[in-house]
Steps between C-alpha positions, in 0.01 A plus 500: 500500500695324780557125479392271792731216550331166569516412881500154649492457884809315602448171650859408605833646582635460149211707360537756772873532411412545128254778583762670722745476210242639258420802734844585628757373251808292528706714742241508781402142463854372524575718804185375673596139413859550636381649826276183550769256417744672743236512764502875516156626538475865392228570751711374791793721383285805458352459841842459659609807329178673625572397855863628474375838368225529768649380832346555841775650714546450871458877532165484351398231732625682796317812399185288491566379855531866617183600328215606736151465348204679625300192447634161595273223384566146610533270200411137574651247272321169497694184411389144521785258590517138390831293546688817414881442449712644765709704256198653333315568828815662658556714193138600494498616870818695442334674213250633752735577793720700255212726410574877512141572610452323836109489524422168349361171628570146373216272543602137459245214492688172502331195369800274486441148643820524711637748745815696443421811304448704833859429594629601156301838534643559839845424387466741205423781745820438706349277744257782632164479370396817304162614629405606148492145406179316581522124464238237532533113458189388340333165617422407140642570171199657307689579178626830374157666546429384845857556620499855356158579655635370838800738473268780403313459822817597688534830314442819684644754276345778284584315175540141420732363238615143381823353417601123431699310774805477301525833328670840594410859526758776462611692797312820386167320430310611810649844478366570149156376599511732796614783290211453249251492780635827656467682168143373457309340793206417277705218340309170539738253334867512384711274291859507376729377230676165545769278367614144538791367707669155459508234753837611639360854555794648288362574142212738439321465156178544308385829663131585460474875462126539504226738390305714735179338601355342177185303541498352154863383542403348836226307322751385239731367774602564854749753433493663852605194699772640736545709708120574571343657807146614558322691782443266775117554529461423133719183513308355802163598357581312178460151654872429469657247270267245341627139473305439178743720318817330630789573274329832383379600847693831490345584158152437642561696815655799317202521275248472780664778723594727212144510393445681834786752452501831320855606571760235413862600502786358311871535624713483183798338692591129542413434865453127483734207393297187387709186547484266217449121565524225238133432559382850545261682263753785518742298312314204330155619429385159383570354848164589646231485240220498756600855599435636166140354480448653843632829384256488198214448744618778721484749218174367367357541860615857491271587208227311670526725806504812282192368296698496171401219271838337407657174501891434536701277302854375562743672272762299284756640754471347844378735773340738246125521434280639221161657595209437254203735560154368435283810470136409413482728206675658202450877490565696181873566428595781271826443320642843413769515221648824379602465132688694237542316159658155550190313379672154509618544863156603611350218313731241648438646850119473476512166334714356769229588753200395297656166417628416836329667786266310743352817634159534332386853559708776339499783255788667302545872508738603232621861554607619155762776501630661176523194282601558136465133376199483282511120519438537873177670444381190332598279783323741739178450316545133478560486879177695575293285277618176662210293670716299727645785695400846622747764369484875458753742338502832676686784308692695745612765251146575390397552861813709563603658167733737683719196582557392146862386443579450856518190711374504876447149627329620815251710300431195285438278793278748663301546187464124447373452844223767443385292199515173679186321653684256732543503870845375457774636266791319328747758364684322228773596250445400131836319503384245759391134431318271746686187572281287738123481457432578869718805502211745535289279741818478722535876517122547549524272804707749688334828388166384636639532862423827678850564599645476142538798270711363222619166363807437273620207308819322407612634158778378269696633219476301163809306598332374813690704759318699769385847403282554805451312833389805709665834547735610776532866578855620459610200324729588214419870543136607548325162481560171323391137490651251731680217321508691180665298222499168699395176333144417480569176695695675792319538817708772656596583857287286733283439195399869492473501128241211492275551800219746568595800703409862572730769352514873467410508148429290189540606129224671298572280208271233661333657806162387633317738721138576626307795379427615861863514580580674177247766570610524874860603407400714201632262228821537325708827544487676161802691608693180446441443131740219461728439787404335840134559463425135605731529799329831599156335469605206723660729764171683520332176550731416778449837658142388540612178668413294189724217403681457168528124442745323269396151376744285288212271412375749247761488216517730197760597237586865483691585191601835667553818287334349195234781494710809560877432480734588770493838668866548543557479118308810441622846648140638547388174662796498728440863624150412568604181696746716699228753578246235601754327722573814690122563542451140622794497737389835652149377541599176682817629672384391852416150358854465356669624815352205709591241226284221363319326787490177288869502421750443777757784557773234523449422131666676200319771308726461203459140422154334420566153658474572878890528530604605853606869524867555468713799635716477189 
């Protein structure tokens, strides 16, 4: 039986350092410390290398200028100005006049108390006013919301976007938006990747290579930010920017307009450079605490508009939020656990739930499969006689005598579901242990939504490193967990390890689904006895437009391979694994050719920590 090492949440840098040492050893810890002491940030270095390997050539830009599109939408970019520094405003104007796609409009609402920005703009265009720039000096400064709305009134384009008055866009930004709209004119909203730029406009860093549209990630934090454009009629019908959400006005606006959109497109390229200020939330998140409270309210209002009973809390990380669902009832949950021998593991799994869970209405369905342990039979009888829980042992081999001596996880799950009474189904390995008492309640909160088909949890090995934080298609081969092997205390790339998000798949070791969804997709594919049956199930849900949600707030240990051992150590098991892999990859060939929509193509598929893709 695998040992679980005691875990204590780190409260300071010393404790974090000791945990890092424990997880990664002396060599990696020393290397990390030296990089910090010398001021060498590995991420900065990696991104500089990435930019060198992926340059935008002058020939590419010239080819874009020569491109003739069948559809030439005008893209109006709305910017509120307020005492903007001449250098920043000039660079901003140049980033538009340098665009390779010419059909844009720059709408500037100037709420500055003094004159002067008009002259800066004119000088930036060579002394001759560019007719694509529409400028209005506002009589009053009405704040970021009022100034933005005043600028939006100037917009006459087909799409409306937003930038800050001191940031920059890449010279091909408008081109890639126009290209996307020419490929699909039904697109209602578009957003791109972004990075940060220093005050001198020379150093690019902290690139945010984003997921395709991800509503649960957007409710966890405003991952969309820049560059964002939306169809003009939708933007104007939304009521514009609301001042009561100052500091998080873009988060509120994005949620309100995207609720009206069905075709949201993500351009996986950095098209926006976000300039960092000493007092900016881009660089110092604690600088504007009011913004995070307004962001919390923006997300909570989103749920209210959708009629979903939920409250939103500030997470421990500034700018991130946690949704707590408040459904009025607690429907029956069937916890389905396949089991062969391993009486002690099964007992510890069940006891961890019974002793800790705050969810009151559940039953255990133990799917017995070829056990030879006589002691286990006694535990089964004891389990079924208990008065404090509902538990039934269903013998798969008696119901299917022709399968005696074989292992087919999918068949065991399908059989267990047929014996279960619950409307909701938690598929659970017998080598799991519940950690937090609200782990099931947390997962149940998401699965009750109509748009959700499966929910997965954050799982740890016994040494408190991450075993599962949601699966990425193509990662490490066929599919694997993001942040695999990272420390339990580590938050990951843009906190992706520790915030709720939609993903292509979650592991079947701890997978919550609803019976209706299970039946709709035909359950688990019994042609996948061992390998990738959980990924296959999730991809079938995704094909029905149902979401697979990963929540890190449901925590479990998963002492992987306790039950069956490792497939690669047995020749027969390896042959079956190879055959099932071939079957799975053939079945989902088209899906794999497109890449995982929740994982950016600029990121590595050979590393699990969101490292940037390298050409080496």
